[in-house]
C-alpha positions in Angstrom: 0.1 0.1 0.1 1.4 3.4 -1.0 2.2 6.0 1.7 -0.4 8.6 2.4 0.4 12.0 0.9 0.3 14.8 3.0 -0.4 18.5 2.1 -0.4 21.8 3.9 -2.4 24.7 2.5 -1.2 27.9 4.0 -4.1 30.5 3.9 -3.0 34.2 4.0 -5.3 37.1 4.3 -4.0 40.1 2.3 -2.5 43.0 4.5 -4.5 45.9 5.8 -6.1 48.5 3.6 -7.7 52.0 4.5 -11.1 50.5 3.8 -10.3 47.5 6.4 -9.2 50.2 9.0 -12.3 52.1 8.5 -14.7 49.0 8.7 -16.0 49.5 5.1 -17.5 46.6 3.1 -14.6 45.6 0.7 -15.4 43.0 -1.7 -14.5 43.3 -5.4 -13.4 47.1 -5.3 -9.8 46.9 -6.4 -7.9 49.1 -3.8 -4.4 49.1 -2.5 -2.6 48.0 0.7 -1.5 50.6 3.2 2.0 51.4 2.2 3.9 50.7 5.4 4.4 46.9 5.9 4.6 47.3 9.8 1.1 49.0 9.6 -0.6 46.8 7.0 0.5 43.6 9.2 3.0 42.1 6.7 6.2 42.5 8.4 5.4 40.1 11.0 4.0 37.7 8.4 7.0 37.9 6.1 9.5 36.8 8.9 7.0 33.9 9.7 6.9 32.7 6.1 10.5 33.4 5.3 11.9 29.8 5.5 9.0 28.1 3.9 9.1 26.8 0.5 5.9 26.3 -1.6 5.2 24.0 -4.5 2.5 26.2 -5.9 0.9 29.8 -5.0 -2.5 30.7 -5.7 -3.6 34.3 -5.5 -6.8 36.4 -5.9 -6.4 38.6 -8.8 -7.3 41.8 -6.9 -4.5 44.3 -6.3 -4.3 44.1 -2.6 -3.6 40.2 -2.8 -1.0 40.6 -5.5 0.6 43.4 -3.5 0.6 41.2 -0.5 2.4 38.4 -2.3 4.9 40.7 -3.7 5.8 42.2 -0.4 6.0 38.7 1.3 8.8 38.0 -1.3 7.6 34.4 -1.9 6.7 34.3 -5.7 10.4 34.3 -6.7 11.5 30.7 -6.4 8.1 29.2 -5.5 6.4 26.8 -7.7 3.8 27.7 -10.1 1.8 30.9 -9.7 -2.0 30.9 -10.4 -3.8 34.2 -10.2 -7.7 33.4 -10.3 -10.6 35.5 -9.6 -12.4 32.7 -7.8 -10.2 33.5 -4.7 -11.9 37.0 -4.4 -13.9 38.3 -1.6 -17.8 38.2 -1.7 -19.1 40.8 -3.9 -21.0 43.3 -1.7 -22.5 45.1 -4.7 -24.3 48.4 -3.7 -22.9 48.1 -0.1 -19.2 48.2 -1.4 -17.3 51.1 0.4 -20.1 51.7 3.0 -19.9 50.8 6.8 -22.6 49.9 9.3 -23.3 53.3 10.2 -24.1 54.3 6.6 -26.6 51.2 6.4 -28.2 50.5 9.8 -31.5 52.1 9.0 -31.7 50.6 5.4 -34.5 48.1 5.2 -32.7 46.2 2.2 -29.3 45.9 4.4 -31.3 44.6 7.5 -33.0 41.9 5.2 -29.6 40.9 3.9 -28.1 40.8 7.5 -31.1 38.7 8.7 -30.9 36.2 5.8 -27.2 35.6 6.9 -26.4 36.5 3.3 -28.6 34.0 1.8 -30.3 37.0 0.0 -27.6 38.8 -2.1 -27.0 42.4 -1.5 -28.2 44.7 -4.3 -26.1 44.1 -7.3 -23.9 41.7 -5.2 -23.3 37.8 -4.6 -25.3 35.5 -2.5 -23.7 33.4 0.1 -24.4 30.3 -1.8 -22.9 31.5 -4.9 -19.8 32.7 -2.8 -19.3 29.4 -1.0 -19.7 27.6 -4.4 -17.1 29.5 -6.0 -14.5 29.2 -3.3 -15.1 25.6 -3.0 -14.7 25.0 -6.7 -11.2 27.0 -6.3 -10.1 24.7 -3.6 -11.2 21.6 -5.3 -9.0 22.6 -8.3 -6.0 23.4 -5.7 -6.4 20.0 -4.4 -6.6 18.1 -7.7 -3.5 20.1 -8.9 -1.7 19.3 -5.8 -2.4 15.7 -6.3 -1.3 15.5 -9.8 1.8 17.6 -9.1 2.8 15.8 -5.9 2.7 19.1 -4.0 3.5 19.2 -0.2 3.1 22.8 0.6 0.8 25.4 -1.2 0.2 29.0 -0.4 -3.2 31.0 -1.1 -3.2 34.7 -0.7 -6.9 35.7 -0.5 -9.4 37.6 1.6 -11.0 37.3 5.0 -14.5 35.8 3.8 -12.6 33.2 1.8 -10.6 32.0 4.7 -13.8 31.8 6.9 -15.5 29.9 4.0 -12.8 27.4 3.7 -12.4 26.9 7.6 -16.1 26.4 7.8 -15.9 23.6 5.0 -12.7 21.9 6.1 -12.8 22.4 9.9 -16.5 22.7 10.7 -16.2 26.0 12.2 -19.0 28.6 12.2 -18.4 31.1 9.4 -17.7 34.0 11.8 -15.4 31.8 14.0 -12.8 31.3 11.4 -11.8 34.9 11.0 -8.1 36.1 10.5 -7.0 39.6 10.8 -5.3 41.4 7.8 -1.8 40.0 7.4 -2.4 36.7 9.2 -2.2 33.2 8.2 -3.5 29.8 8.9 -2.6 26.4 7.8 -5.1 23.6 6.8 -3.3 20.0 6.9 -4.6 17.4 4.5 -3.9 13.7 4.0 -4.8 11.9 0.7 -6.2 8.4 1.1 -8.6 8.0 -1.9 -9.7 11.5 -1.3 -8.2 14.6 0.5 -9.3 14.9 4.1 -8.5 17.9 6.3 -6.9 16.5 9.5 -5.9 19.6 11.3 
C-alpha cells in the first residue's frame, strides 16, 4: 500500500487597507494596501513565512492580494503561480465602500443581514454563490496538488474566503474562522482515496 500523501495549505489574508481600517465593506473593489508593511501587518508575516518553500502559489487577482504576495517575497523561486478571480472576496454590490453606520437604517441591508447573506446584497453575490465559487477553487487546488505531488501550497486571499474554507474543512461557524489582515492559517490534509482535512 502506498504511503499517504500529505499537504499543507497555508491561507494568507491580504494586508490591511484603508477600508479595512475604516470597517467598510470591501469585496471586489480593487484598492491598494496601506504602504507601510508594519502598519498593514505584513512585516511579521514575512518573517514567519521566510523559510517556507511552496510547490504552488494561488492568489486572488485583486491588487491588495497581488501586492501582499509581492511584499512577502515568496513568488520568486516558488512553484507555479496561479492568479484566479475565484479567490476573490464576496461581491458586496451596492454596499461596497459603506460601513454599518451608513446602512443600519436601510431596510434592504437589514433583510440581507437577517438572511445571513442568503439574499444577495443589491447588485452583489449570495452566500451560496460565494461558497460554491470558493469550493470550486479549492477543489481545483487539491486536484492540482495531487497531480503535481505538492506538499505545501500558499493561497493569498481575503477574509471571507478564509472563513468559508475553515467552515468547510474544519466545521467552524463562518464567523469563528476569521483572520486579521496580514495573518495566516494552515490547513493540513492527508490523501487516502480523497483529500481529508486532519488539522
